[in-house]
KEKE-3310 file (N, C-alpha, C; in steps of 0.2 Angstrom, whole numbers, plus 5000, padded with zeros to 4 digits):
npx = (5516:5511:5501:5502:5494:5499:5506:5498:5486:5482:5479:5468:5459:5457:5452:5439:5433:5432:5422:5412:5409:5405:5394:5386:5385:5378:5366:5361:5359:5348:5339:5338:5333:5320:5314:5314:5306:5294:5292:5289:5278:5269:5268:5260:5246:5244:5234:5220:5215:5203:5199:5187:5181:5168:5165:5177:5189:5206:5213:5220:5228:5246:5252:5245:5247:5240:5239:5230:5219:5216:5222:5228:5229:5228:5239:5249:5248:5251:5265:5271:5282:5283:5271:5263:5259:5247:5246:5240:5228:5213:5195:5183:5171:5162:5152:5144:5138:5142:5156:5160:5155:5163:5176:5175:5172:5182:5180:5176:5164:5156:5156:5151:5139:5133:5129:5125:5118:5108:5104:5103:5111:5128:5128:5116:5117:5117:5126:5133:5131:5141:5151:5163:5165:5177:5178:5172:5181:5192:5186:5184:5197:5199:5198:5193:5179:5173:5163:5160:5149:5148:5152:5148:5136:5122:5108:5108:5111:5109:5104:5108:5110:5116:5127:5126:5132:5129:5134:5148:5152:5159:5156:5141:5128:5131:5138:5128:5125:5112:5105:5107:5108:5111:5112:5106:5107:5097:5088:5084:5090:5079:5065:5056:5063:5074:5090:5099:5112:5124:5129:5134:5134:5125:5128:5137:5152:5150:5137:5135:5133:5146:5153:5147:5150:5164:5165:5159:5168:5180:5177:5175:5188:5195:5189:5192:5205:5208:5204:5213:5225:5222:5220:5226:5219:5218:5211:5199:5194:5182:5180:5169:5167:5155:5155:5166:5153:5138:5125:5136:5139:5145:5152:5154:5168:5176:5173:5178:5192:5192:5190:5178:5180:5193:5196:5202:5198:5191:5204:5201:5188:5179:5170:5178:5181:5170:5164:5154:5137:5128:5136:5139:5136:5122:5124:5114:5113:5119:5111:5099:5097:5088:5094:5105:5099:5092:5102:5109:5098:5097:5109:5108:5113:5121:5128:5137:5137:5143:5141:5141:5155:5156:5146:5153:5165:5159:5154:5165:5173:5165:5165:5179:5179:5172:5180:5191:5185:5181:5194:5198:5190:5195:5208:5205:5202:5214:5222:5217:5221:5234:5236:5232:5243:5244:5249:5260:5256:5246:5239:5235:5224:5218:5205:5196:5179:5177:5180:5177:5169:5172:5166:5175:5177:5165:5156:5147:5149:5149:5149:5154:5164:5176:5193:5193:5182:5185:5197:5205:5209:5221:5230:5241:5247:5260:5264:5279:5290:5304:5314:5326:5325:5316:5311:5303:5291:5283:5280:5269:5268:5263:5250:5236:5222:5207:5201:5211:5213:5207:5214:5227:5227:5224:5236:5246:5243:5247:5239:5231:5226:5211:5205:5198:5186:5190)
npy = (5043:5057:5055:5062:5069:5064:5074:5072:5066:5076:5087:5081:5081:5095:5099:5092:5098:5111:5109:5105:5116:5125:5119:5119:5133:5136:5129:5137:5149:5146:5143:5155:5163:5157:5160:5174:5176:5171:5181:5192:5188:5188:5202:5217:5222:5237:5250:5260:5276:5284:5299:5309:5322:5333:5341:5348:5358:5357:5369:5376:5381:5379:5367:5364:5375:5387:5398:5408:5403:5397:5382:5375:5363:5352:5356:5353:5339:5336:5339:5330:5316:5303:5306:5308:5320:5322:5331:5331:5324:5315:5314:5301:5305:5320:5321:5317:5304:5295:5297:5293:5280:5274:5275:5267:5255:5252:5252:5259:5272:5268:5255:5252:5258:5267:5283:5295:5304:5297:5285:5271:5257:5251:5237:5234:5231:5219:5205:5211:5208:5201:5210:5218:5231:5244:5246:5234:5225:5227:5222:5209:5204:5204:5216:5228:5238:5254:5269:5287:5300:5306:5294:5284:5290:5297:5287:5276:5263:5253:5262:5276:5276:5264:5264:5263:5252:5239:5227:5230:5235:5232:5239:5245:5256:5264:5281:5295:5312:5322:5329:5326:5333:5346:5356:5371:5384:5379:5373:5360:5357:5354:5349:5358:5368:5379:5385:5401:5402:5407:5412:5417:5405:5405:5396:5384:5375:5362:5360:5359:5349:5343:5345:5336:5324:5324:5323:5310:5302:5304:5297:5284:5282:5281:5269:5259:5260:5255:5242:5238:5238:5229:5217:5216:5218:5226:5242:5250:5265:5276:5293:5305:5321:5335:5348:5358:5358:5366:5373:5387:5389:5393:5394:5411:5415:5409:5415:5427:5427:5431:5444:5449:5459:5459:5447:5435:5436:5425:5418:5414:5419:5417:5407:5396:5402:5398:5388:5374:5377:5368:5361:5369:5371:5378:5381:5375:5369:5378:5389:5385:5389:5402:5415:5415:5413:5424:5434:5429:5431:5445:5449:5445:5433:5421:5410:5419:5430:5436:5434:5449:5458:5460:5451:5439:5439:5438:5425:5417:5420:5415:5401:5399:5401:5390:5380:5382:5379:5366:5361:5363:5354:5342:5343:5341:5328:5322:5326:5319:5306:5308:5310:5298:5291:5284:5287:5281:5269:5269:5271:5286:5293:5306:5313:5321:5321:5327:5341:5359:5374:5391:5403:5401:5399:5404:5397:5390:5378:5360:5346:5348:5347:5353:5356:5360:5355:5342:5339:5334:5335:5325:5315:5304:5296:5286:5277:5273:5279:5290:5305:5301:5291:5296:5311:5325:5326:5321:5326:5323:5325:5318:5311:5304:5293:5293:5281:5272:5272:5262:5249:5254:5257:5244:5237:5245:5242:5229:5219:5207:5212:5212:5206:5217:5225:5236)
npz = (5328:5318:5303:5287:5272:5256:5243:5230:5235:5244:5235:5228:5238:5242:5230:5230:5241:5236:5226:5234:5241:5231:5226:5237:5239:5227:5229:5240:5234:5225:5234:5241:5231:5229:5241:5240:5229:5235:5244:5236:5230:5241:5243:5245:5235:5225:5230:5223:5219:5211:5203:5197:5186:5182:5166:5166:5158:5152:5156:5167:5182:5186:5181:5170:5162:5163:5173:5177:5182:5197:5205:5216:5222:5213:5206:5215:5216:5203:5203:5211:5215:5203:5196:5181:5169:5157:5143:5130:5130:5126:5125:5121:5116:5116:5127:5143:5146:5136:5135:5148:5149:5139:5144:5156:5152:5143:5129:5113:5109:5097:5098:5111:5109:5117:5115:5119:5134:5140:5134:5138:5147:5147:5146:5139:5126:5112:5116:5125:5139:5146:5148:5158:5170:5174:5189:5193:5188:5196:5208:5205:5206:5220:5227:5238:5234:5232:5232:5229:5223:5206:5194:5184:5171:5178:5182:5172:5172:5185:5194:5203:5217:5219:5213:5199:5192:5199:5204:5204:5216:5232:5244:5250:5254:5238:5237:5234:5234:5243:5233:5217:5206:5210:5224:5230:5240:5249:5241:5229:5213:5200:5190:5194:5200:5194:5195:5193:5181:5185:5201:5218:5230:5246:5256:5266:5262:5265:5263:5250:5235:5231:5242:5251:5245:5247:5261:5262:5255:5262:5274:5268:5264:5276:5281:5271:5272:5285:5283:5274:5281:5291:5285:5273:5261:5246:5240:5229:5226:5220:5217:5212:5206:5204:5200:5189:5182:5174:5185:5187:5202:5217:5234:5240:5243:5233:5222:5225:5221:5209:5198:5188:5178:5175:5170:5158:5140:5128:5117:5104:5098:5088:5075:5063:5046:5033:5040:5042:5044:5051:5059:5070:5087:5095:5109:5118:5131:5140:5137:5143:5155:5163:5165:5157:5145:5143:5142:5130:5121:5122:5117:5104:5101:5090:5077:5072:5080:5096:5114:5124:5130:5143:5148:5144:5151:5164:5164:5162:5173:5183:5179:5181:5195:5199:5196:5204:5216:5215:5214:5227:5234:5229:5234:5248:5249:5244:5255:5265:5262:5263:5277:5282:5278:5266:5254:5248:5244:5235:5219:5211:5200:5190:5180:5167:5161:5148:5138:5138:5132:5133:5127:5117:5100:5099:5106:5120:5131:5129:5117:5104:5090:5091:5098:5111:5117:5117:5122:5137:5155:5162:5173:5181:5195:5201:5214:5225:5219:5218:5220:5217:5208:5199:5191:5199:5193:5178:5161:5147:5130:5121:5110:5119:5124:5132:5134:5136:5150:5158:5155:5158:5172:5178:5174:5180:5193:5194:5189:5178:5161:5154:5138:5127:5116:5104)
capx = (5519:5506:5502:5500:5492:5504:5504:5492:5480:5480:5476:5461:5455:5456:5447:5433:5431:5429:5416:5406:5407:5402:5387:5382:5383:5372:5359:5359:5357:5342:5334:5336:5329:5313:5311:5313:5300:5288:5291:5286:5271:5265:5269:5253:5245:5243:5227:5218:5210:5201:5196:5183:5178:5163:5166:5184:5194:5213:5216:5219:5234:5252:5254:5242:5250:5235:5239:5225:5214:5219:5221:5235:5230:5230:5246:5253:5248:5255:5272:5273:5286:5279:5265:5264:5253:5246:5244:5236:5223:5207:5190:5181:5165:5161:5146:5145:5137:5146:5163:5161:5155:5169:5182:5174:5172:5188:5178:5174:5156:5153:5156:5146:5132:5131:5131:5123:5118:5102:5101:5104:5117:5133:5126:5110:5118:5117:5132:5137:5130:5147:5156:5165:5167:5183:5178:5170:5187:5196:5182:5185:5203:5199:5199:5187:5177:5168:5163:5155:5148:5147:5156:5144:5131:5116:5102:5109:5111:5105:5102:5113:5112:5120:5133:5124:5134:5128:5139:5155:5154:5158:5153:5135:5126:5136:5136:5127:5123:5105:5102:5113:5109:5114:5109:5108:5103:5092:5084:5087:5089:5075:5060:5052:5067:5080:5093:5103:5118:5129:5128:5137:5130:5126:5129:5144:5155:5147:5130:5135:5134:5153:5155:5144:5154:5170:5164:5158:5175:5185:5175:5176:5195:5197:5187:5196:5212:5208:5203:5219:5230:5221:5219:5230:5215:5218:5205:5198:5190:5181:5177:5167:5164:5150:5158:5163:5147:5133:5126:5142:5137:5149:5152:5157:5175:5179:5172:5183:5198:5192:5187:5176:5182:5200:5196:5204:5193:5193:5208:5199:5180:5175:5170:5182:5178:5167:5162:5147:5132:5125:5141:5139:5131:5120:5124:5108:5113:5120:5105:5093:5096:5085:5098:5110:5095:5090:5108:5110:5093:5098:5115:5107:5118:5120:5134:5142:5137:5144:5139:5144:5162:5154:5143:5158:5169:5156:5153:5171:5175:5161:5168:5185:5178:5170:5186:5195:5181:5182:5201:5198:5187:5200:5213:5203:5202:5221:5225:5215:5225:5241:5235:5231:5249:5243:5251:5265:5253:5240:5239:5230:5222:5213:5203:5189:5175:5177:5182:5171:5170:5170:5166:5180:5174:5158:5153:5147:5147:5153:5145:5156:5170:5182:5198:5191:5177:5187:5203:5203:5214:5223:5236:5242:5253:5262:5268:5285:5295:5306:5318:5332:5323:5312:5310:5298:5285:5285:5275:5269:5264:5260:5242:5233:5215:5204:5199:5216:5214:5205:5220:5233:5226:5225:5243:5250:5241:5250:5234:5230:5222:5206:5204:5193:5185:5191)
capy = (5048:5059:5054:5067:5067:5065:5079:5070:5065:5083:5090:5079:5083:5102:5100:5090:5103:5117:5107:5104:5123:5128:5116:5122:5140:5136:5127:5142:5154:5144:5144:5162:5165:5155:5164:5181:5175:5170:5187:5196:5186:5191:5209:5220:5226:5244:5253:5264:5282:5287:5306:5310:5328:5334:5347:5351:5358:5357:5375:5379:5380:5379:5361:5364:5381:5392:5400:5413:5399:5394:5375:5373:5356:5348:5358:5349:5332:5336:5340:5325:5311:5298:5309:5310:5325:5321:5337:5330:5318:5317:5309:5297:5308:5325:5321:5314:5297:5292:5297:5289:5273:5272:5274:5262:5248:5251:5251:5265:5273:5264:5248:5252:5260:5273:5288:5301:5303:5293:5280:5265:5255:5248:5230:5233:5229:5212:5202:5215:5206:5199:5215:5220:5238:5245:5245:5227:5221:5227:5218:5202:5203:5204:5223:5232:5243:5259:5275:5293:5305:5304:5290:5283:5295:5295:5283:5273:5256:5250:5267:5280:5274:5257:5266:5262:5245:5237:5221:5232:5238:5228:5243:5248:5259:5269:5287:5301:5318:5322:5331:5324:5338:5352:5359:5378:5388:5375:5370:5355:5358:5349:5352:5363:5373:5379:5391:5405:5399:5410:5416:5415:5402:5408:5391:5382:5370:5355:5360:5358:5342:5341:5345:5330:5319:5324:5320:5303:5300:5304:5291:5278:5281:5279:5262:5255:5260:5251:5235:5236:5237:5223:5211:5217:5218:5232:5245:5254:5270:5281:5299:5309:5328:5338:5355:5364:5358:5371:5380:5389:5392:5390:5399:5418:5416:5407:5421:5433:5426:5433:5450:5448:5464:5458:5440:5435:5434:5419:5420:5413:5419:5416:5401:5397:5404:5393:5382:5372:5379:5363:5359:5373:5370:5384:5381:5374:5367:5384:5393:5382:5393:5408:5421:5415:5413:5431:5437:5428:5435:5452:5450:5442:5427:5416:5408:5424:5435:5433:5438:5455:5457:5460:5444:5434:5439:5436:5418:5414:5421:5410:5394:5399:5400:5383:5376:5383:5376:5358:5359:5363:5348:5337:5344:5338:5320:5320:5327:5313:5301:5309:5309:5291:5288:5279:5289:5277:5262:5271:5275:5291:5295:5311:5314:5324:5317:5330:5348:5364:5380:5397:5408:5399:5397:5407:5391:5389:5371:5354:5344:5351:5343:5357:5353:5362:5351:5335:5338:5333:5334:5318:5314:5298:5296:5280:5277:5269:5282:5296:5310:5297:5287:5299:5318:5327:5324:5321:5328:5320:5329:5313:5310:5299:5293:5292:5274:5268:5272:5256:5244:5256:5256:5237:5236:5248:5239:5223:5214:5206:5216:5208:5208:5222:5226:5243)
capz = (5323:5314:5296:5283:5265:5251:5238:5226:5239:5246:5229:5227:5244:5241:5224:5232:5246:5232:5223:5239:5243:5226:5226:5243:5237:5222:5233:5244:5229:5223:5240:5242:5225:5230:5246:5237:5225:5239:5247:5231:5229:5247:5243:5245:5229:5225:5230:5217:5220:5204:5204:5191:5187:5176:5162:5167:5153:5154:5156:5174:5186:5183:5178:5163:5159:5163:5180:5179:5185:5203:5206:5219:5225:5207:5204:5220:5213:5196:5204:5215:5212:5200:5193:5174:5167:5150:5140:5124:5131:5123:5127:5115:5113:5121:5131:5149:5146:5131:5137:5154:5147:5135:5149:5161:5149:5139:5123:5110:5109:5092:5101:5117:5107:5121:5111:5123:5141:5143:5129:5140:5150:5143:5146:5136:5119:5111:5117:5130:5145:5150:5149:5165:5171:5178:5196:5193:5186:5202:5213:5203:5209:5227:5229:5241:5229:5235:5228:5231:5218:5199:5190:5178:5171:5182:5179:5165:5173:5191:5198:5206:5224:5220:5209:5192:5190:5206:5206:5204:5222:5238:5249:5248:5247:5234:5240:5231:5238:5243:5227:5213:5201:5213:5230:5230:5245:5252:5236:5224:5206:5197:5185:5197:5202:5190:5197:5188:5179:5189:5207:5223:5235:5252:5260:5267:5257:5268:5261:5243:5233:5231:5249:5254:5242:5250:5267:5261:5252:5268:5278:5265:5264:5283:5282:5267:5274:5290:5280:5270:5286:5295:5281:5267:5255:5243:5238:5223:5228:5215:5219:5206:5207:5199:5198:5187:5178:5176:5185:5190:5208:5222:5239:5238:5243:5227:5217:5227:5218:5202:5196:5181:5174:5174:5168:5151:5135:5124:5112:5098:5099:5082:5072:5057:5040:5029:5044:5041:5049:5055:5064:5076:5092:5098:5116:5121:5138:5143:5136:5146:5161:5161:5165:5151:5139:5142:5140:5123:5117:5121:5112:5097:5100:5085:5076:5071:5085:5102:5120:5126:5133:5151:5150:5143:5157:5170:5164:5162:5180:5187:5178:5185:5202:5200:5195:5211:5221:5214:5216:5235:5236:5227:5239:5254:5248:5244:5261:5270:5260:5266:5284:5283:5276:5261:5247:5245:5242:5231:5213:5210:5193:5189:5173:5166:5155:5142:5139:5139:5128:5137:5122:5112:5094:5100:5109:5128:5133:5126:5112:5098:5088:5092:5102:5118:5119:5117:5126:5144:5159:5164:5176:5184:5200:5202:5220:5225:5215:5222:5216:5215:5202:5194:5192:5203:5189:5171:5157:5141:5125:5116:5110:5122:5124:5139:5133:5139:5157:5160:5155:5162:5179:5179:5173:5185:5199:5193:5188:5171:5158:5150:5131:5126:5109:5103)
cpx = (5513:5506:5499:5499:5498:5501:5498:5486:5477:5477:5469:5456:5453:5451:5440:5430:5428:5423:5410:5404:5403:5395:5383:5380:5378:5366:5357:5356:5350:5337:5332:5332:5321:5310:5310:5307:5293:5286:5287:5279:5266:5265:5262:5252:5243:5235:5226:5213:5209:5197:5193:5180:5174:5165:5172:5188:5201:5216:5215:5226:5240:5254:5250:5242:5244:5234:5234:5220:5217:5217:5227:5235:5231:5237:5251:5253:5252:5262:5275:5277:5282:5273:5267:5258:5253:5243:5240:5232:5216:5201:5188:5175:5164:5154:5147:5144:5141:5153:5164:5160:5161:5175:5181:5173:5178:5186:5175:5166:5153:5153:5151:5139:5129:5133:5129:5121:5113:5100:5103:5111:5121:5131:5120:5111:5118:5125:5136:5136:5136:5152:5157:5168:5174:5183:5176:5177:5191:5192:5184:5192:5204:5199:5192:5185:5172:5168:5158:5155:5147:5153:5153:5139:5125:5110:5102:5109:5106:5103:5108:5115:5115:5126:5132:5126:5134:5133:5146:5157:5153:5155:5147:5132:5131:5133:5134:5124:5115:5102:5108:5114:5112:5109:5111:5103:5097:5087:5087:5085:5085:5070:5056:5056:5074:5084:5096:5109:5124:5127:5132:5132:5131:5126:5136:5146:5151:5140:5129:5136:5141:5155:5153:5148:5161:5170:5163:5165:5180:5183:5176:5184:5198:5195:5191:5203:5213:5208:5210:5225:5229:5222:5224:5226:5215:5211:5205:5193:5189:5177:5175:5164:5160:5152:5164:5157:5142:5128:5133:5141:5141:5149:5156:5164:5179:5178:5177:5190:5198:5188:5184:5178:5189:5201:5198:5198:5196:5198:5206:5191:5176:5175:5175:5178:5176:5165:5155:5142:5129:5130:5142:5134:5129:5120:5118:5108:5114:5114:5098:5092:5093:5089:5103:5105:5093:5096:5110:5105:5095:5104:5114:5112:5116:5127:5140:5142:5138:5141:5143:5151:5160:5151:5148:5162:5166:5155:5160:5174:5171:5163:5175:5184:5176:5175:5190:5191:5182:5190:5202:5196:5192:5206:5211:5203:5209:5224:5223:5219:5232:5241:5235:5238:5248:5245:5256:5263:5247:5241:5234:5230:5217:5212:5197:5186:5175:5179:5176:5173:5168:5170:5171:5176:5166:5154:5153:5145:5152:5149:5147:5162:5177:5187:5196:5186:5179:5193:5202:5210:5215:5230:5236:5248:5254:5266:5275:5291:5298:5311:5324:5331:5319:5311:5304:5291:5287:5279:5275:5265:5262:5253:5240:5225:5213:5202:5205:5217:5212:5211:5226:5232:5227:5232:5247:5249:5244:5245:5233:5225:5217:5206:5198:5192:5186:5187)
cpy = (5050:5058:5060:5065:5068:5070:5078:5070:5072:5087:5088:5081:5090:5103:5098:5095:5109:5115:5107:5111:5126:5125:5118:5129:5140:5134:5133:5148:5153:5145:5151:5165:5163:5159:5171:5181:5175:5177:5192:5194:5188:5198:5212:5223:5233:5246:5258:5270:5285:5294:5308:5317:5330:5341:5351:5352:5359:5363:5378:5377:5380:5373:5361:5371:5386:5395:5405:5409:5395:5387:5373:5366:5351:5350:5353:5342:5331:5336:5334:5319:5305:5300:5310:5314:5324:5328:5337:5324:5320:5311:5306:5301:5314:5326:5316:5306:5293:5291:5293:5281:5270:5270:5268:5255:5247:5250:5258:5266:5269:5257:5247:5254:5265:5279:5295:5299:5297:5288:5272:5263:5251:5240:5228:5230:5222:5210:5206:5213:5203:5204:5217:5227:5238:5244:5237:5223:5221:5222:5211:5200:5204:5210:5224:5237:5248:5265:5281:5297:5302:5300:5289:5289:5293:5292:5279:5265:5254:5255:5270:5278:5267:5258:5264:5254:5242:5232:5223:5234:5233:5232:5246:5251:5264:5276:5292:5306:5318:5324:5331:5330:5345:5354:5366:5382:5385:5372:5365:5357:5353:5352:5358:5369:5373:5386:5395:5401:5401:5414:5413:5411:5404:5402:5389:5377:5363:5355:5359:5351:5339:5341:5338:5324:5319:5321:5312:5300:5299:5298:5285:5277:5278:5271:5258:5254:5255:5243:5233:5234:5231:5217:5211:5217:5225:5235:5249:5259:5275:5287:5304:5316:5331:5344:5353:5364:5364:5368:5381:5392:5388:5396:5405:5418:5414:5412:5427:5433:5429:5439:5449:5453:5463:5451:5440:5434:5428:5421:5419:5413:5418:5409:5401:5399:5398:5387:5380:5374:5374:5359:5363:5372:5376:5385:5380:5373:5374:5389:5391:5385:5400:5414:5421:5415:5421:5435:5436:5431:5442:5454:5448:5437:5422:5414:5413:5430:5433:5437:5444:5453:5456:5453:5438:5434:5437:5428:5414:5415:5416:5403:5394:5398:5393:5378:5376:5379:5368:5356:5359:5356:5342:5337:5341:5331:5318:5321:5322:5307:5301:5308:5302:5287:5283:5281:5285:5270:5263:5274:5280:5293:5300:5312:5318:5321:5320:5337:5353:5371:5386:5403:5406:5397:5399:5401:5392:5382:5366:5353:5347:5346:5347:5354:5354:5358:5344:5334:5338:5333:5327:5318:5307:5298:5289:5280:5273:5272:5288:5300:5306:5293:5290:5306:5319:5325:5324:5323:5325:5324:5324:5313:5304:5299:5291:5284:5270:5268:5266:5251:5247:5256:5249:5235:5239:5245:5231:5217:5213:5210:5212:5210:5212:5223:5234:5246)
cpz = (5318:5307:5293:5276:5261:5246:5234:5229:5242:5241:5228:5232:5244:5235:5226:5237:5242:5229:5228:5240:5238:5225:5232:5242:5232:5225:5237:5240:5227:5228:5242:5237:5227:5236:5244:5233:5229:5243:5243:5230:5235:5247:5242:5238:5230:5226:5224:5220:5213:5206:5197:5191:5181:5173:5164:5161:5155:5153:5162:5177:5182:5179:5171:5160:5158:5171:5182:5183:5191:5204:5210:5221:5219:5205:5209:5218:5207:5197:5208:5211:5209:5196:5185:5172:5159:5147:5133:5125:5129:5125:5120:5112:5118:5124:5137:5148:5142:5133:5143:5153:5144:5140:5154:5158:5144:5131:5120:5110:5103:5093:5106:5115:5112:5118:5114:5130:5143:5138:5131:5144:5145:5142:5142:5129:5118:5112:5122:5137:5149:5151:5157:5166:5174:5185:5197:5192:5193:5208:5211:5205:5216:5230:5233:5236:5232:5231:5231:5225:5211:5196:5183:5177:5175:5179:5173:5166:5179:5195:5202:5213:5225:5215:5202:5191:5197:5208:5206:5211:5228:5244:5247:5254:5244:5236:5234:5235:5238:5237:5222:5208:5204:5219:5231:5235:5247:5247:5231:5217:5203:5192:5188:5199:5198:5192:5191:5186:5183:5195:5213:5228:5242:5258:5261:5262:5259:5265:5253:5241:5234:5238:5253:5251:5245:5257:5267:5259:5258:5273:5275:5265:5271:5283:5277:5269:5280:5288:5277:5276:5290:5291:5275:5260:5252:5241:5232:5225:5222:5218:5213:5208:5202:5197:5194:5182:5180:5181:5189:5196:5213:5228:5237:5238:5237:5222:5219:5224:5211:5201:5189:5176:5171:5171:5160:5146:5131:5118:5105:5098:5093:5079:5065:5051:5036:5033:5043:5046:5054:5060:5070:5081:5095:5105:5120:5129:5142:5143:5140:5153:5160:5161:5158:5145:5138:5139:5132:5119:5116:5117:5105:5095:5095:5083:5074:5075:5092:5108:5121:5130:5141:5152:5149:5149:5163:5170:5164:5169:5184:5186:5182:5192:5204:5200:5202:5216:5221:5216:5224:5237:5235:5233:5246:5254:5248:5251:5266:5268:5263:5273:5286:5281:5271:5254:5244:5243:5237:5225:5213:5203:5194:5182:5173:5160:5149:5143:5140:5135:5133:5132:5116:5106:5094:5102:5117:5129:5129:5119:5105:5096:5088:5098:5110:5121:5120:5121:5133:5148:5161:5167:5180:5189:5202:5209:5220:5221:5220:5218:5214:5209:5197:5196:5196:5200:5182:5167:5150:5136:5119:5116:5114:5122:5130:5139:5136:5146:5160:5160:5158:5169:5182:5179:5178:5192:5199:5192:5180:5168:5153:5143:5130:5118:5108:5097)
residu = (MET:ARG:ARG:THR:LEU:SER:PRO:PRO:LEU:LEU:LEU:TRP:PHE:LEU:LEU:LEU:CYS:CYS:PHE:GLN:CYS:GLU:GLY:THR:ALA:THR:THR:MET:THR:ILE:THR:GLN:SER:LYS:ARG:LYS:LYS:ARG:ARG:GLN:GLN:LYS:LYS:LYS:LEU:TYR:ASN:VAL:LEU:LEU:LEU:THR:VAL:ASP:ASP:LEU:ARG:PRO:GLU:PHE:GLY:GLU:VAL:PHE:ASP:PHE:PRO:GLU:VAL:LEU:ALA:PRO:ASN:ILE:ASP:LYS:LEU:GLY:ARG:GLN:PRO:GLY:THR:THR:VAL:PHE:HIS:GLN:ALA:PHE:CYS:GLN:MET:PRO:THR:CYS:GLY:ALA:SER:ARG:THR:SER:VAL:LEU:THR:GLY:ARG:ARG:PRO:ASP:THR:THR:GLN:VAL:LEU:LYS:ASN:ASN:ASN:GLY:CYS:PHE:ARG:ASP:GLY:ILE:GLY:HIS:ASP:HIS:TRP:ILE:SER:LEU:PRO:HIS:ALA:PHE:ARG:ASN:HIS:GLY:TYR:THR:THR:ALA:GLY:SER:GLY:LYS:LEU:PHE:HIS:ASP:GLY:VAL:CYS:ASP:GLY:LYS:HIS:VAL:GLY:GLU:ASP:ARG:ASP:ALA:TRP:THR:MET:GLN:PRO:TYR:PHE:HIS:CYS:ARG:CYS:ALA:SER:GLY:TRP:TYR:ASN:GLY:GLN:CYS:GLU:ASN:SER:GLN:PHE:ARG:PRO:LYS:SER:VAL:TYR:ALA:ASN:ASN:VAL:THR:MET:GLU:ASP:MET:CYS:ASP:GLY:GLU:ILE:VAL:GLN:SER:ALA:GLN:LYS:GLN:LEU:ARG:ASN:VAL:THR:LEU:GLY:TYR:ARG:LEU:THR:GLY:GLN:PRO:PHE:PHE:LEU:SER:VAL:GLY:PHE:ARG:LYS:PRO:HIS:LEU:PRO:HIS:ILE:VAL:PRO:GLN:HIS:TYR:PHE:ASP:SER:TYR:SER:SER:HIS:ASN:VAL:SER:LEU:PRO:PRO:ASN:PRO:SER:ILE:PRO:HIS:HIS:PHE:PRO:SER:ASP:ALA:TRP:ASN:PRO:SER:TRP:GLU:PHE:ARG:SER:TYR:ASP:ASP:ALA:HIS:ALA:GLU:ALA:ALA:ALA:ALA:GLY:TYR:ASN:ARG:THR:THR:SER:LEU:SER:VAL:THR:GLU:THR:GLN:LYS:HIS:ARG:SER:ALA:TYR:PHE:ALA:ALA:VAL:THR:PHE:VAL:ASP:ASP:MET:ILE:GLY:ARG:VAL:LEU:SER:LYS:LEU:GLU:ARG:LEU:LYS:MET:MET:ASP:THR:THR:ILE:VAL:ALA:LEU:TRP:GLY:ASP:HIS:GLY:TRP:HIS:LEU:GLY:ASP:GLN:ASN:GLU:TRP:GLY:LYS:HIS:THR:MET:PHE:THR:ARG:ALA:ASN:ARG:ILE:PRO:LEU:MET:VAL:ARG:MET:PRO:GLY:THR:ASN:THR:THR:THR:MET:ASP:ALA:SER:SER:SER:SER:HIS:ASP:TYR:VAL:GLU:ALA:ILE:ASP:LEU:TYR:PRO:THR:LEU:LEU:GLU:LEU:ALA:GLY:LEU:PRO:VAL:PRO:PRO:THR:CYS:ARG)
# end
């Protein structure tokens, strides 16, 4: 005769089974959580592509609300999912050396004591020997670090062919083009050869400095991508473009997009009333080119007298052509990143070291305290977003400073941000 459990014993048996099931479920949940955490820890870090542009004012293309200046590749980057375009970004000082040093150390110029282009390396100051630059910080976290073109200002630390900050780069030699100042129609700009400020170059893109930088960057991208896929080692790649810096010389077909007679004039060509005379910069860099110097002399150019309309439109159209040229170069690098299928694992940041006057406030150049010399283009694309989680892109009109690019890139990459002196 088969025995059965009495009702009280049956109740206790069922309760015991429930407790055991709950305990087992809890144990499985903790185990699953640990496994998930280990998977997250093994997750690959984001790569970083830093695009730096010299003398680029944020008045170009659709994304920066100046469609007269064609920049389809930067427009494309600005519209991509995960990109934030910053419309009120400012540099710390409107000169190459000071601005770049500030960004690459995360410290202000009054702290770095680098206040102009060639007054030393950021490590030269008392107590600065332990400072770590932006690419060096990524190297310290196990990144492959490589670069092409102008990131630091030339000749300020260890020399341009080791990337100025020698210990920051795992891939050597750091690439600079054959003629860092500019290669024009077979001649290198130097103390013996000073080209005109404006003319169409009769060489191909590959023979220009930025063209050489693009070719190097594409090779570096291929190599660091291979390393990333084989070993999981992330990369930090810096690509620094020299245009649209003077002289505004690019291949002819970039000039063909602009007719100097139809180019817009500066909306505010005069200095403010009662503006202090010693605060006006007489555009020395611009006038160091013989053709610009002769035009300024013929016009009687001074703080209250502008260049002629014809010359103003000529120089504006040449700058616009140089912007379209560098946009093309940027597009070639980004296209390589896309062909390598690395957009989904790479943070892309584009910034300019300072702005530029094109007759605005009767200035031609930087080195002023006006907005046009200090406002910069800045956009950052964070991968891993799509149209279901974020709009195609976002725009910020909040005030931001270039100095914050250092900690922002580290934070986006999931790395600790070192303390810095602001």
